[in-house]
C-alpha positions as CSV (number, residue, x, y, z in Angstrom):
1,V,-18.9,7.6,10.8
2,L,-18.2,11.4,10.6
3,I,-14.7,10.7,9.5
4,L,-15.9,8.4,6.7
5,L,-18.4,11.1,5.6
6,V,-15.7,13.8,5.4
7,I,-13.4,11.4,3.4
8,F,-16.2,10.6,1.0
9,I,-17.1,14.3,0.5
10,Y,-13.4,15.2,-0.1
11,D,-12.9,12.3,-2.5
12,T,-16.1,13.2,-4.5
13,K,-15.1,16.9,-4.7
14,N,-11.6,15.9,-5.9
15,K,-13.0,13.6,-8.6
16,K,-15.5,16.3,-9.7
17,N,-12.7,18.9,-10.0
18,R,-10.6,16.5,-12.0
19,Y,-13.3,15.8,-14.5
20,D,-14.3,19.5,-14.8
21,T,-10.6,20.3,-15.5
22,L,-10.5,17.6,-18.1
23,I,-13.6,19.0,-19.8
24,T,-12.1,22.4,-19.9
25,I,-8.9,21.1,-21.4
26,S,-10.6,19.0,-24.0
27,K,-12.6,22.1,-25.2
28,N,-9.3,24.0,-25.7
29,V,-7.3,21.2,-27.4
30,N,-8.0,20.3,-31.0
31,N,-5.7,17.4,-31.4
32,P,-7.2,14.1,-30.2
33,D,-3.7,12.6,-29.6
34,D,-3.1,15.4,-27.0
35,I,-6.3,14.6,-25.2
36,K,-5.4,10.9,-25.1
37,E,-2.0,11.8,-23.6
38,I,-3.7,13.9,-21.0
39,L,-6.2,11.1,-20.1
40,E,-3.3,8.6,-19.7
41,S,-1.4,11.0,-17.4
42,L,-4.4,11.4,-15.1
43,V,-4.8,7.7,-14.5
44,D,-3.8,6.8,-11.0
45,R,-1.1,4.2,-11.1
46,K,-1.0,1.8,-8.2
47,S,2.3,0.9,-6.9
48,P,2.8,-2.8,-6.1
49,T,2.5,-3.9,-2.5
50,D,5.8,-4.1,-0.6
51,Y,5.3,-7.0,1.7
52,R,8.5,-6.3,3.6
53,R,7.2,-2.8,4.6
54,S,3.8,-4.1,5.7
55,G,5.5,-7.0,7.5
56,V,7.6,-4.6,9.6
57,I,4.5,-2.6,10.5
58,T,2.6,-5.7,11.4
59,I,5.5,-7.0,13.6
60,G,5.5,-3.6,15.3
61,V,1.8,-3.9,16.1
62,G,2.3,-7.5,17.4
63,V,5.2,-6.5,19.6
64,G,3.2,-3.5,20.9
65,L,0.2,-5.7,21.8
66,F,2.5,-8.3,23.4
67,L,4.3,-5.7,25.6
68,F,1.0,-3.9,26.4
69,D,-0.4,-7.1,27.8
70,K,2.8,-8.2,29.6
71,F,3.5,-4.9,31.3
72,G,0.1,-3.3,31.3
73,L,-2.8,-5.7,31.6
74,G,-1.3,-8.8,32.9
75,T,-3.5,-11.2,31.0
76,D,-2.4,-13.8,28.5
77,V,-5.1,-13.3,25.9
78,I,-3.8,-10.1,24.4
79,S,-0.2,-11.3,24.5
80,G,-1.2,-14.4,22.5
81,V,-2.9,-12.2,19.9
82,G,0.2,-10.0,19.8
83,L,2.4,-13.1,19.1
84,L,0.0,-14.2,16.4
85,I,0.1,-10.8,14.7
86,L,3.9,-10.8,15.1
87,A,4.0,-14.2,13.3
88,I,1.9,-12.9,10.5
89,G,4.4,-10.0,10.1
90,V,7.3,-12.4,9.9
91,G,5.4,-14.3,7.2
92,Q,4.8,-11.1,5.3
93,I,8.5,-10.2,5.4
94,I,9.4,-13.7,4.2
95,A,6.9,-13.3,1.3
96,G,8.5,-10.0,0.5
97,Y,11.8,-11.6,0.0
98,L,10.5,-14.6,-1.9
99,Y,8.4,-12.5,-4.2
100,P,10.4,-9.3,-5.0
101,I,8.4,-6.4,-6.6
102,E,11.1,-4.5,-8.3
103,S,12.5,-5.6,-11.7
104,E,16.1,-5.1,-10.4
105,E,15.4,-7.3,-7.4
106,I,13.9,-10.0,-9.7
107,N,17.0,-9.8,-11.9
108,K,19.2,-10.1,-8.8
109,A,17.3,-13.1,-7.5
110,V,17.5,-14.8,-10.9
111,E,21.3,-14.2,-11.1
112,E,21.8,-15.5,-7.6
113,F,19.8,-18.6,-8.5
114,E,21.7,-19.2,-11.7
115,K,25.0,-19.0,-9.7
116,K,24.0,-22.0,-7.6
């Protein structure tokens, strides 16, 4: 709970400083087009999710749980959960290759399909 509180306070301070800076800049700039440019540059752009990367991470977690259970605990419950998580990671990697995120990858996939 303390970690969440620290993150929330930091995020709030960061946003407040950003808006204070924006107000200061807008007071000093007379051209509305410049203000619009500055506003557009401050917008956080989210990058698309790379399912291949998250799939590799998920597979690592699944393998870790499986090995932890086989060599550490000796029960079959955690190893089953590890195998389930590993299968989810494999599915994410397959989804990453079926639905590429980069335009170059999309073009490459279309060209390969057209060759067939």
